[in-house]
C-alpha positions as CSV (number, residue, x, y, z in Angstrom):
1,X,0.0,0.0,0.0
2,X,2.9,2.4,0.8
3,X,4.3,1.9,-2.7
4,X,0.9,2.7,-4.3
5,X,0.5,5.8,-2.2
6,X,4.0,6.9,-3.0
7,X,3.4,6.5,-6.8
8,X,0.1,8.5,-6.5
9,X,1.9,11.1,-4.4
10,X,4.7,11.4,-6.9
11,X,2.3,12.0,-9.8
12,X,0.0,14.5,-8.0
13,X,2.4,16.6,-5.9
14,X,5.6,14.9,-4.8
15,X,7.6,15.8,-7.8
16,X,6.8,19.5,-7.5
17,X,7.3,19.6,-3.7
18,X,10.7,18.0,-4.2
19,X,11.6,20.5,-6.9
20,X,10.8,23.3,-4.4
21,X,13.1,21.8,-1.8
22,X,15.8,21.2,-4.4
23,X,15.6,24.8,-5.5
24,X,15.9,26.0,-1.9
25,X,18.9,23.7,-1.5
26,X,20.7,24.9,-4.6
27,X,20.2,28.5,-3.5
28,X,21.5,27.8,-0.1
29,X,24.5,25.9,-1.5
30,X,25.4,28.8,-3.8
31,X,25.7,31.0,-0.8
32,X,28.7,29.3,0.8
33,X,27.7,30.2,4.4
34,X,24.3,28.4,4.1
35,X,25.5,25.0,2.9
36,X,24.1,23.3,6.0
37,X,20.7,24.6,5.1
38,X,21.1,23.3,1.6
39,X,22.0,19.9,2.8
40,X,18.9,19.9,5.1
41,X,16.8,20.9,2.1
42,X,18.2,18.1,0.0
43,X,17.3,15.6,2.8
44,X,13.7,16.9,2.9
45,X,13.5,16.9,-0.9
46,X,14.2,13.2,-0.8
47,X,11.5,12.8,1.9
48,X,9.0,15.0,0.0
49,X,9.6,12.9,-3.1
50,X,8.7,9.5,-1.5
51,X,7.1,10.2,2.0
52,X,5.1,7.1,2.8
53,X,7.0,4.6,4.9
54,X,9.2,7.3,6.5
55,X,8.8,9.6,9.5
56,X,10.6,12.5,11.1
57,X,12.2,12.2,14.5
58,X,14.1,14.7,16.6
59,X,17.9,14.2,16.9
60,X,19.1,14.0,20.5
61,X,22.5,15.5,19.7
62,X,21.1,18.7,18.1
63,X,22.2,21.8,20.0
64,X,21.7,25.5,20.2
65,X,23.1,26.0,16.7
66,X,20.2,24.0,15.3
67,X,17.7,26.4,17.0
68,X,19.4,29.5,15.6
69,X,19.7,27.8,12.2
70,X,16.0,27.0,12.3
71,X,15.1,30.6,12.9
72,X,17.2,31.7,9.9
73,X,15.7,28.9,7.8
74,X,12.1,29.9,8.8
75,X,12.7,33.5,7.7
76,X,14.3,32.8,4.4
77,X,12.9,29.5,3.1
78,X,10.6,27.7,5.6
79,X,7.5,29.7,5.4
80,X,7.1,29.5,1.6
81,X,7.8,25.8,1.5
82,X,5.2,25.3,4.3
83,X,2.7,27.4,2.3
84,X,3.2,25.1,-0.6
85,X,2.3,22.1,1.6
86,X,-0.8,23.9,3.0
87,X,-2.2,24.8,-0.4
88,X,-1.4,21.4,-1.9
89,X,-2.8,19.6,1.2
90,X,-6.0,21.5,1.0
91,X,-6.4,20.8,-2.7
92,X,-5.7,17.1,-2.3
93,X,-8.2,16.9,0.6
94,X,-11.0,18.1,-1.7
95,X,-11.2,14.6,-3.2
96,X,-11.8,11.3,-1.4
97,X,-8.8,9.7,-3.0
98,X,-6.5,12.6,-2.2
99,X,-7.3,12.7,1.6
100,X,-4.3,10.5,2.6
101,X,-2.1,12.5,0.4
102,X,-3.4,15.8,1.9
103,X,-2.7,14.5,5.4
104,X,0.8,13.5,4.3
105,X,1.3,17.1,3.1
106,X,0.2,18.5,6.4
107,X,2.7,16.1,8.1
108,X,5.5,17.7,6.1
109,X,4.7,21.2,7.4
110,X,6.7,21.0,10.7
111,X,9.8,19.7,9.0
112,X,9.6,22.3,6.3
113,X,9.4,25.1,8.9
114,X,12.2,23.8,11.2
115,X,14.3,21.1,9.5
116,X,17.6,21.3,11.5
117,X,17.8,18.9,14.4
118,X,15.5,16.5,12.7
119,X,16.2,13.1,11.1
120,X,14.2,11.2,8.5
121,X,14.0,7.5,9.3
122,X,12.3,4.5,7.7
123,X,9.2,3.0,9.4
124,X,9.6,-0.7,10.2
């Protein structure tokens, strides 16, 4: 079932959400100082591309730098990526078939707002 949901997700919104994260990652990597944000964006792009069967957990070793980095991320990239998830989630929830995909979009909002100090893991 996860594979089927991932394929439907990819066709309806996963590709475009991943492109948004990849674009944010490229912009962050061009500006040398923000390479850690670019790497986080690339990780989330992989998650946004194929989300079913994965989850986001907090990293225990994340420190104060992650908190400061999350504030910077929120100001420059997080809010518009989260808006993309909100709009796509609402649009998907308008159909019965799209409800699980809309819920998955809403689950991506917290990690799109504050990605540092998070880890994406496979669900067993």
